[in-house]
C-alpha atoms as one frame of an Amber mdcrd trajectory, in Angstrom:
protein
   0.075 -77.576  27.061  -2.300 -74.667  27.779  -3.449 -74.312  31.417  -7.093
 -73.889  30.339  -6.991 -77.166  28.386  -5.387 -78.939  31.358  -8.136 -77.673
  33.667 -10.877 -78.803  31.281  -9.388 -82.276  30.808  -8.859 -82.686  34.542
 -12.448 -81.607  35.222 -13.780 -84.018  32.591 -11.897 -86.961  34.084 -13.065
 -85.963  37.562 -16.690 -85.997  36.359 -16.233 -89.467  34.840 -14.710 -90.810
  38.058 -17.453 -89.231  40.192 -20.172 -90.678  37.958 -18.563 -94.110  38.077
 -18.312 -93.989  41.864 -21.954 -92.952  42.296 -23.093 -95.827  40.052 -20.851
 -98.464  41.595 -23.211 -99.619  44.338 -25.918-100.470  41.809 -23.852-101.817
  38.944 -20.587-103.060  40.430 -19.269-106.148  38.674 -15.737-106.259  39.985
 -13.611-104.308  42.409 -10.004-105.285  41.785  -6.933-104.540  43.878  -3.746
-104.906  41.895  -0.073-104.335  41.220   1.437-103.239  37.921   5.015-103.760
  36.841   6.172-101.005  34.490   8.910-100.786  31.875   9.163 -97.107  31.025
  10.923 -95.054  28.386  11.373 -91.391  27.554  10.418 -90.945  23.909  13.136
 -88.419  23.016  15.926 -86.277  24.465  18.048 -83.338  23.370  21.274 -83.876
  21.418  23.449 -83.768  24.562  21.474 -86.431  26.426  20.146 -89.935  25.904
  17.871 -92.160  27.946  17.503 -95.839  28.782  14.372 -97.754  29.729  13.813
 -98.460  33.406  11.517-100.582  35.571   8.864 -99.119  37.846   5.576-100.021
  39.483   2.038 -99.000  40.340  -0.404-100.297  42.930  -4.040 -99.399  43.374
  -7.543-100.461  42.442 -10.101-100.477  39.634 -13.866-100.869  39.545 -15.751
-102.392  36.610 -19.217-101.082  35.706 -20.971-103.479  33.273 -22.922-102.644
  30.113 -23.613-106.169  28.849 -20.493-107.148  26.937 -19.288-103.569  27.285
 -18.054-101.855  30.428 -16.354 -98.797  31.886 -13.407 -99.266  34.241 -12.021
 -96.301  36.207  -9.035 -96.767  38.481  -6.618 -95.045  40.829  -2.960 -96.012
  41.357   0.162 -94.775  43.075   2.941 -94.690  40.482   6.730 -94.792  40.703
   8.134 -94.847  37.171  11.219 -93.487  35.519  14.148 -93.754  33.155  17.932
 -93.566  33.184  19.254 -90.268  31.834  22.733 -90.169  30.299  24.518 -86.811
  30.181  27.888 -85.770  28.772  29.728 -86.948  31.924  27.167 -88.493  34.275
  24.113 -90.752  34.329  21.394 -91.266  36.902  17.948 -92.695  37.502  15.101
 -90.148  37.295  11.906 -91.284  39.057   8.501 -89.704  38.392   6.070 -90.361
  41.259   2.413 -89.508  41.439  -1.230 -90.546  41.277  -2.273 -92.264  38.048
  -5.964 -92.242  37.045  -7.075 -94.333  34.026 -10.663 -94.416  32.750 -11.010
 -97.139  30.106 -13.818 -98.615  28.075 -13.747-102.331  27.377 -15.374-105.246
  25.616 -15.580-108.866  26.758 -14.798-111.148  23.821 -16.884-114.008  25.200
 -14.116-116.617  25.294 -15.326-119.769  27.131 -13.954-120.379  30.663 -11.637
-117.343  30.474 -12.964-113.787  30.344 -10.796-112.082  27.727 -11.273-108.327
  27.567  -9.858-105.526  25.441  -9.623-102.054  26.988  -8.644 -98.554  25.877
  -9.110 -95.065  27.214  -7.600 -91.820  28.528  -5.323 -91.426  31.531  -4.059
 -88.577  33.664  -1.154 -88.671  36.099  -0.770 -86.031  38.804   2.974 -85.869
  39.388   3.677 -85.438  43.113   7.474 -85.673  43.307  10.761 -86.384  41.548
  13.549 -88.331  43.251  16.852 -86.702  44.155  19.143 -87.106  41.164  22.547
 -85.919  40.030  21.059 -83.649  37.361  19.059 -81.634  39.884  15.806 -82.345
  38.021  12.918 -81.596  40.382   9.191 -80.873  40.453   9.696 -77.277  39.332
  11.206 -78.513  36.050   8.519 -81.052  35.174   4.829 -80.762  34.342   2.511
 -81.511  37.248  -0.277 -83.002  35.095   0.567 -85.623  32.472  -2.158 -86.710
  30.038  -2.052 -89.925  28.054  -3.937 -92.986  26.846  -3.742 -96.704  27.462
  -4.602 -99.912  25.614  -4.515-103.453  26.931  -5.789-107.021  26.948  -7.033
-108.686  30.138  -7.611-112.328  31.076  -9.926-112.960  34.061 -10.059-116.412
  35.696 -12.060-116.927  38.889 -10.959-114.120  41.238  -7.701-113.247  39.423
  -6.970-111.044  36.442  -3.867-110.236  34.416  -3.424-107.410  31.916  -0.725
-106.666  29.373  -0.922-103.108  28.111   0.847-100.001  26.877   0.520 -96.417
  28.075   1.138 -93.533  25.685   2.239 -90.193  27.141   0.822 -87.091  25.434
   2.330 -84.415  27.691   5.994 -83.431  27.607   7.637 -84.407  30.892   9.940
 -81.376  31.054   8.897 -77.741  30.884  10.463 -74.322  30.318  14.298 -74.260
  30.472  14.466 -77.949  31.407  12.668 -78.824  28.178  15.287 -76.876  26.217
  18.060 -78.702  28.070  16.766 -82.280  28.209  14.324 -82.415  25.272  10.596
 -82.708  24.728  10.142 -86.407  25.487   6.986 -88.033  26.830   7.024 -90.882
  29.346   5.574 -94.144  27.970   5.117 -97.474  29.758   4.720-101.143  29.048
   2.677-102.551  31.926   1.911-106.016  33.272  -0.911-106.008  35.834  -1.900
-108.695  38.323  -5.109-108.187  40.274  -7.335-109.784  42.887 -11.065-109.367
  42.221 -13.031-108.576  45.376 -16.469-108.011  43.793 -18.179-110.607  41.597
């Protein structure tokens, strides 16, 4: 991915988050602190390697800015996600850690007694580190900024919410020689979120 495009996308997401934060005091509907369980997979590998899905997690917060039935919901999470990489003779867990920033738009379906919402929008993950692994894969071999998108369905009851969603990775995890060795896979995630709503 071109550095200029990465800078523009990062700047655009930063503007959205800054706008949401400046509007929050006037239009805040719900500040939610939550935990997400992840089930992640690498979409493809080179011929000499294969991958297996692996569990991970996120924790962080979101804020919901209402527009009638429609709303914007930016968030910030710490992420620890990964996959199991199988090589010709060895296998190991590869963990991708960083700061995950979703900015989704949503609609409340108006279901009685339970607020059912559908959400979708762009995401960006700033990779901060890679765990020690037998392959020697490290931060220098992986892209520092990973763009993607997410979709999900949320049920809100009283002060609790739960979301089932899927995150699509658009950026190749590996770069340069590592991409030639391990393949051009993106990191995708199933996610199950449980949150506690602090604001109304």
